C-alpha positions in Angstrom: -86.5 22.3 -4.7 -90.1 22.4 -3.3 -91.4 25.7 -1.9 -94.7 25.6 -0.1 -96.5 28.8 0.7 -99.5 28.7 2.9 -101.4 31.8 2.2 -105.0 32.6 3.0 -107.4 32.8 0.1 -110.6 34.5 -0.3 -111.8 38.0 -0.1 -109.8 41.2 -0.3 -107.2 39.8 2.1 -106.8 36.8 -0.1 -105.8 38.8 -3.0 -103.4 40.8 -1.0 -101.8 37.7 0.3 -101.5 36.3 -3.1 -99.7 39.3 -4.4 -97.3 39.3 -1.5 -96.6 35.6 -2.1 -95.9 36.1 -5.7 -93.5 39.0 -5.0 -91.7 37.0 -2.4 -91.4 34.0 -4.8 -90.1 36.2 -7.5 -87.5 37.7 -5.3 -86.5 34.2 -4.1 -86.2 32.9 -7.7 -84.2 36.0 -8.6 -81.8 35.3 -5.7 -81.5 31.7 -6.7 -80.7 32.7 -10.3 -78.1 35.2 -9.1 -76.5 32.6 -6.8 -76.2 30.2 -9.7 -74.8 32.8 -11.9 -72.2 33.9 -9.3 -71.3 30.3 -8.5 -70.7 29.6 -12.1 -69.1 32.9 -13.2 -67.4 34.1 -10.0 -67.1 31.6 -7.1 -65.8 28.6 -9.0 -63.2 30.7 -11.0 -62.2 32.4 -7.8 -61.8 29.1 -6.1 -59.6 27.9 -9.0 -57.7 31.1 -8.9 -57.0 30.7 -5.1 -55.9 27.1 -5.7 -53.6 28.3 -8.5 -52.1 30.9 -6.2 -51.5 28.1 -3.6 -50.4 25.4 -6.0 -48.3 27.6 -8.3 -48.1 27.7 -12.1 -48.3 23.9 -12.3 -51.7 23.9 -10.5 -55.1 24.7 -11.9 -54.7 28.4 -12.5 -54.4 28.0 -16.3 -57.7 26.1 -16.3 -59.6 29.0 -14.7 -62.7 29.8 -16.6 -65.1 32.6 -16.5 -64.4 36.2 -15.9 -61.1 35.4 -14.0 -59.7 33.2 -16.7 -57.7 36.0 -18.4 -56.4 37.1 -15.0 -55.3 33.6 -14.1 -53.6 33.0 -17.4 -51.8 36.3 -17.1 -50.7 35.6 -13.6 -49.6 32.1 -14.6 -47.6 33.5 -17.4 -46.0 36.1 -15.1 -45.1 33.4 -12.6 -43.5 31.4 -15.4 -41.5 34.4 -16.6 -40.4 35.2 -13.1 -39.5 31.6 -12.4 -37.4 31.5 -15.6 -35.8 34.8 -14.8 -35.1 33.7 -11.3 -33.6 30.4 -12.6 -31.5 32.3 -15.1 -30.3 34.6 -12.4 -29.3 31.7 -10.2 -27.4 30.1 -13.1 -25.7 33.5 -13.7 -24.7 33.8 -10.0 -23.5 30.2 -10.0 -21.3 30.9 -13.0 -19.9 34.1 -11.3 -19.3 32.1 -8.2 -17.4 29.5 -10.2 -15.3 32.2 -11.8 -14.6 33.7 -8.4 -13.6 30.4 -7.0 -11.2 29.9 -10.0 -9.8 33.4 -9.5 -9.3 32.6 -5.8 -7.5 29.3 -6.6 -5.3 31.2 -9.1 -4.6 33.9 -6.5 -3.7 31.3 -3.9 -1.4 29.5 -6.4 0.2 32.8 -7.4 0.6 33.8 -3.8 2.2 30.5 -2.9 4.5 30.8 -5.9 5.5 34.4 -5.1 6.1 33.5 -1.4 8.4 30.7 -2.6 10.2 33.1 -4.9 10.6 35.7 -2.2 11.9 33.0 0.2 14.4 31.8 -2.5 15.5 35.4 -3.2 15.9 36.1 0.5 18.0 32.9 0.9 20.2 33.9 -2.0 20.5 37.4 -0.4 21.6 35.8 2.9 24.2 33.6 1.2 25.5 36.5 -0.9 25.7 38.8 2.0 27.5 36.1 4.1 30.1 35.3 1.4 30.6 38.8 0.0 32.7 39.9 2.9 35.2 37.0 2.5 38.2 38.0 0.4 40.2 34.8 0.7 39.4 32.3 -2.0 40.2 29.2 0.0 38.3 30.5 3.1 35.4 31.3 0.8 35.3 27.9 -0.7 35.3 26.4 2.8 32.5 28.7 3.9 30.1 28.3 0.9 28.9 24.7 1.7 27.9 25.5 5.2 26.1 28.7 4.2 24.2 27.1 1.3 23.2 24.1 3.4 21.9 26.2 6.3 20.1 28.7 4.1 18.8 26.6 1.1 18.8 23.2 2.6 20.9 21.7 -0.1 23.0 18.8 1.2 24.6 17.4 -2.0 26.3 19.8 -4.3 29.8 20.7 -5.5 31.7 23.6 -7.1 34.2 22.9 -10.0 36.5 25.8 -11.0 38.4 26.0 -14.2 42.2 25.6 -13.8 44.0 27.4 -16.7 47.2 25.4 -16.1 45.5 22.0 -16.3 42.8 23.3 -18.7 40.3 21.3 -16.7 37.4 21.8 -14.4 38.6 20.8 -10.9 36.5 20.1 -7.9 37.2 22.8 -5.3 34.3 22.6 -2.8 31.6 20.0 -2.0 28.9 18.8 0.3 27.6 15.2 0.4 30.8 13.8 -1.0 33.4 11.9 1.1 37.1 12.6 0.7 37.7 9.6 -1.5 34.9 10.7 -3.8 36.4 14.1 -4.4 39.9 12.9 -5.2 40.8 13.5 -8.8 37.4 14.6 -9.9 37.9 16.8 -12.9 36.6 17.3 -16.4 38.4 18.3 -19.5 37.2 19.5 -23.0 34.3 17.3 -24.2 34.0 15.3 -20.9 30.6 15.1 -19.4 27.7 17.4 -18.8 29.7 19.7 -16.5 32.1 20.7 -19.3 29.3 21.3 -21.7 27.6 23.7 -19.2 30.9 25.4 -18.7 31.6 25.7 -22.4 28.2 26.8 -23.5 27.1 28.8 -20.5 23.7 27.1 -20.6 22.3 25.4 -17.4 21.2 21.8 -17.6 18.6 19.8 -15.6 18.5 16.0 -16.0 15.4 14.5 -14.1 17.0 11.0 -14.3 20.7 10.6 -15.2 20.1 6.9 -16.1 18.5 8.2 -19.3 21.4 10.4 -20.2 24.5 8.8 -21.7 26.5 12.0 -21.3 26.4 11.9 -17.5 29.7 10.4 -16.1 28.7 9.9 -12.5 31.7 12.0 -11.4 34.0 9.6 -13.1 32.3 6.6 -11.6 32.6 7.9 -8.0 28.9 8.9 -7.5 26.8 6.1 -8.8 24.0 7.0 -6.4 23.0 10.2 -8.3 19.6 10.2 -10.1 18.6 13.9 -10.4 21.2 16.3 -11.5 21.5 20.1 -12.1 24.5 22.0 -13.4 24.6 25.7 -13.8 27.5 27.9 -15.1 29.3 30.2 -12.7 29.8 33.4 -14.7 31.3 36.7 -13.5 31.7 39.8 -15.7 30.8 37.7 -18.7 33.4 35.1 -18.1 32.7 31.5 -17.0 34.9 30.5 -14.1 33.3 27.1 -13.3 30.1 25.2 -12.6 27.8 24.6 -9.7 26.4 21.0 -9.6 23.5 19.9 -7.4 22.7 16.1 -7.0 19.9 14.1 -5.6 19.4 10.3 -5.1 15.8 10.4 -6.3 14.7 11.0 -9.9 12.7 14.2 -10.8 13.7 15.8 -7.5 14.1 19.3 -9.0 12.1 21.5 -11.4 12.6 24.6 -13.6 12.2 26.9 -10.6 15.0 25.1 -8.8 17.2 25.5 -11.8 16.5 29.2 -12.1 17.3 29.7 -8.4 20.6 27.8 -8.6 21.5 29.8 -11.7 21.1 33.1 -9.7 23.0 31.6 -6.7 25.9 30.4 -8.9 26.3 33.9 -10.3 26.5 35.4 -6.9 29.1 32.8 -5.8 31.1 33.4 -9.0 31.2 37.1 -8.3 32.3 36.5 -4.7 35.1 34.1 -5.9 36.2 36.6 -8.6 36.3 39.4 -6.0 38.4 37.2 -3.7 40.8 36.3 -6.6 41.1 40.0 -7.6 41.9 40.9 -4.0 44.5 38.1 -3.9 46.0 39.4 -7.1 46.1 43.0 -5.9 47.5 41.9 -2.6 50.1 39.8 -4.4 51.1 42.9 -6.5 51.4 44.8 -3.2 53.8 42.1 -1.9 55.8 42.0 -5.2 58.7 44.0 -6.3 57.4 45.9 -9.4 60.6 45.3 -11.4 61.5 41.7 -10.8 58.0 40.5 -9.6 59.7 38.7 -6.7 58.5 39.3 -3.1 59.5 42.7 -1.8 61.2 43.5 1.5 58.1 43.6 3.7 56.5 40.4 2.2 59.8 38.6 2.7 59.9 39.3 6.4 56.2 38.3 6.8 56.8 35.0 5.1 60.0 34.4 7.1 58.0 34.8 10.3 55.4 32.3 9.0 58.0 29.8 8.0 59.9 30.1 11.2 56.7 29.4 13.2 55.8 26.4 10.9 59.3 24.9 11.2 59.1 25.2 15.0 55.6 23.7 15.2 56.4 20.7 13.0 60.1 20.3 13.9 61.4 21.0 10.5 64.7 22.5 9.2 64.8 25.9 7.6 67.5 27.8 5.6 67.9 31.4 4.3 70.2 32.6 1.5 71.3 36.2 1.0 73.1 37.4 -2.1 74.5 40.7 -3.4 75.5 41.4 -7.0 79.2 42.2 -7.3 80.2 45.4 -9.1 76.6 46.4 -9.7 77.2 50.0 -8.9 80.0 50.2 -11.5 77.7 48.6 -14.1 75.0 51.2 -13.4 77.4 54.1 -13.6 78.9 52.8 -16.8 75.9 51.5 -18.8 73.0 53.3 -17.1 70.1 52.3 -15.0 68.2 50.6 -17.8 71.0 48.1 -18.2 71.1 47.7 -14.4 67.4 47.0 -14.3 67.8 44.3 -17.0 70.6 42.7 -14.8 68.2 42.6 -11.8 65.5 41.0 -13.8 67.9 38.4 -15.2 69.1 37.6 -11.7 65.5 37.1 -10.6 65.1 34.7 -13.5 68.1 32.7 -12.3 66.7 32.4 -8.8 63.3 31.2 -10.0 64.9 28.7 -12.3 66.8 27.0 -9.4 64.1 27.1 -6.7 61.1 25.0 -5.8 57.5 26.2 -5.7 57.6 26.1 -1.9 60.6 28.4 -1.8 60.3 32.1 -1.4 62.6 34.5 -3.4 62.6 38.3 -2.8 64.4 41.4 -3.9 65.6 42.5 -0.5 66.7 45.9 -1.5 68.8 47.5 -4.3 70.9 44.7 -5.7 70.4 42.3 -2.7 68.2 39.2 -3.0 67.0 36.8 -0.3 65.6 33.3 -0.4 63.7 31.2 2.1 64.1 27.4 1.8 61.5 25.5 4.0 62.4 22.0 5.1 66.0 22.3 3.8 69.1 21.5 5.7 72.7 22.9 5.4 74.0 20.4 2.8 71.0 20.9 0.4 71.2 24.7 0.9 74.9 24.6 0.0 74.1 22.8 -3.3 71.3 25.3 -4.1 73.5 28.3 -3.4 76.2 26.8 -5.6 73.8 26.4 -8.5 72.5 30.0 -8.1 76.0 31.4 -8.1 76.9 29.4 -11.2 73.7 30.4 -13.0 74.4 34.1 -12.3 78.0 33.9 -13.5 76.8 32.4 -16.8 74.5 35.3 -17.5 75.6 37.4 -20.5 74.0 40.8 -21.4 74.7 42.5 -24.7 74.5 46.2 -24.7 73.6 48.7 -27.5 77.3 49.7 -27.6 78.2 46.2 -28.7 79.6 45.2 -25.3 78.8 42.0 -23.4 78.3 42.3 -19.7 78.8 39.4 -17.2 78.6 39.6 -13.4 78.8 37.5 -10.2 77.1 37.4 -6.8 78.5 37.0 -3.3 76.3 34.6 -1.3 75.8 33.9 2.4 73.4 31.3 3.8 72.4 29.9 7.2 70.5 26.7 8.2 68.7 25.9 11.5 67.8 22.5 12.8 64.4 21.9 14.5 66.1 22.4 17.9 68.4 25.3 17.0 68.3 27.9 19.8 69.3 30.7 17.5 66.8 30.2 14.7 65.5 33.8 15.2 68.8 35.1 14.1 68.9 33.1 10.9 68.5 36.1 8.6 71.2 38.2 10.4 73.6 35.3 10.2 73.0 34.8 6.5 73.4 38.6 5.9 76.7 38.7 7.9 78.1 35.7 5.9 77.1 37.4 2.6 79.1 40.5 3.5 82.0 38.4 4.8 82.0 36.5 1.4 81.9 39.8 -0.4 84.9 41.1 1.5 86.9 38.0 0.5 86.2 38.5 -3.2 83.5 38.4 -5.8 81.5 35.2 -6.4 82.2 33.7 -3.0 79.9 31.5 -0.9 79.8 31.1 2.9 77.4 29.1 5.0 76.8 28.2 8.6 74.6 25.8 10.7 72.8 27.4 13.6 
């Protein structure tokens, strides 16, 4: 830099001018030196600091020199720490968000599962409520398929109940099976999955029956089954049968379905047991407590039913009335216990000579009555003769060493499908019984209406 100062020289004024020039030059040089010092020590570091603030920790801030270098380094370090902390916080929040998302998914799955369980329980409650009020076993077995189909959506299942007489599980109710399929479907000891479930009380689910050699395809009548569930029907700790559910596709069910069917089967079993208990109690109410034949009231109720049935289908019907001869004398001589034994033995003779469809009753005292559906006069005469002979052959030994025998006086009446007096059939048989008794013990009289 060139600095030209034009100052006057000479004389007193010249000296003064020189002094002023020197002073000005000194100040100017001092200013220049200060500028250079500030440029190096302040302005340039400040510029770097500003660029660092703008460009961030990856800029030139760490390279600041001069008096601001420590400040720049500290700021950069702080920025790095804050950036690391911020990144760590973000990662922490992301992890928490992930956990919340998993919790939400678990909650939704649990909610869906619980809603399904509540729906199943509500359906079971509806079925149970609907069938609980039915106290007729056959009506109940007819109602169950429709109720279960409407409520649970099952369209292929069956109920097999244990028959003590046959000692087999017998199909009693079904959906999805045609009439030919259901004929003669039963399982005995050791036969198929159904019997094993009944015997062990443990439910079974087979995703694909083709992989199970024990499955019998309902004795070959249901070859379309692929998925199969069988659950025991248990009431009061006693197995009464099994509930089977079928599906044409493999793996159509799951463990939840099996548990639901297990609960449903228990409710159905309880309803069936209640109906059977009601039938048993009602049967006892209709029975004579001594002979276990129908009592007077039950006999009249059955007679009305059989008369209506005979009229509807155009069938014959017969009624037999009998009275034990000399029964009063036997009671007076040997006591009522002996008389009771004679009544029981007479009931045994009647049961031995009658069909399952016939109805025998203790009509009152020592009088008995029999209804013979679909039986004409000739067949009734034969049956009456056999009953009379059977009674006459009865021998009862008393504690006194005596043997008692007795006979019965019998009257019977038969009505054809077009008989106008069929409503009087009981009165006619009763009149003929007393007429026979008047003629002598052991007599038989009959009449066609």
